[in-house]
N, C-alpha and C positions, 0 to 999 in steps of 0.2 A: 844406683837409683832408685827413684821412686818410680812404679807404676800405677796406675790408675785404670781402670775399666767402669767405664760406664755400665747400664743395662735402662728399661723401662719406656725407652720413646716407642713411638705407632703413628697411629692414624687415630684421631679422633675428629667428634661434631664439637662445634663451635658450643661451646660451655662445657664443656665435659672436663673430666678430670684424668690427671694420671701423676705419677712419681717417679721419680728418675731416682738411681740410685749407680753411687761410683764406689768404689772397693780399691783402698790401697795398698800398695806391700813396699817390703823394700823400704823403709819409715816408721820411726817412732810416731804413732797417729796425733796421736793429742797434742804435740808439738808444732803442728802446721796449723796454719792457714787452712781453711777448704773456700773455694769458689764454683761458682757455677756460672758460664758464663754462654753465650751462644751467637752465635753465624748468621746470617740470612744472605741469600745470595743478592751478591752487588752492596753488603756494608762489610764491615769494619766487626771485627769479634765486640763483643761488649760485653760488659757486669752484666749477671741477672741477680743473683745472690749470694753473699758470704758469712761467713761465719768461722770467730777466731775464738772463742770460748759461752758456751751457754749463758747464755743472753745477749751478746752483744754480738751482733748483726748485722748486717746492710744490705738495702735493698735498691732494685732499679726505680725511678717513682714509676715507668710502665706497667711493675707489677706487684707493687703495693697493696697488699689487701688481699691478691689473690694468690699467691705465692711463699710457700713457708719454707723453709730452710731449717735443716738437725741437721746432728750428726749423733753416731753412738760410737766413742772410742773402743769398747768391747770390742764392735765389730769390724771395728777399720772402714766405717762407710759415711757418706754423706749422704743425704737424700733430700730431695725437692719438689716438694708436694705442690701441684700445679692446680689451681681449680676457676674456673670459670674459663676456658680458655678463649681465646680470640684466633681469629685469621694471622692475625698478624703478629701472632706470639710465634708461628711457624719458621723455622732453623734450625741446625746441627746444634744443639747443647754437649759442652766440653765442660768436664773436671777437671781443677788446677790446684793445685797442692804448692806452699812455700812457708818455710819455716816463718813463726812469729817471730827467732830472735835474731831476725836480719837484719839488715839498716835500710829495711824498705817502708814507706808508706803503711800503715792498715789499707786494705781495698786494692790493693794493687795487687798485680798477678804472680805467680813463680815461674819456675822455668818448669815446672812439672804441668805436662798436660795428658788426656786421657785422648781414645781415640773418638770421642765422639756417638754421641745417639741422636738422632733424626727425628723430629716432631715435628706434624703436620698436622693442621686443624682447617678443618673444613670450612665453610660457609653455608 
């Protein structure tokens, strides 16, 4: 079973920055698509950003130009750098993993989720 542990959430003023981290275990990290999803109260969980290989990424329109996803395969870690944060970015952010070789379309979540880390952006 894949285990994912997120960290880095917190309270930040609008316009500020945070970097989230997700460390994976129980899997060969480099063969997994890694993604960040978020869920705000009363809303469904949505894709924020995902990465398959270096240079092969996908972002929600709402975060393009502000957020950057990256991965360090040696450290089995995926990062989400968040700049110019807005109050509407407030949510619990979840890390996700799925095998690159499965039968699902890219940018689709797999079955492995982290526990979530909360991001609150004040106005």
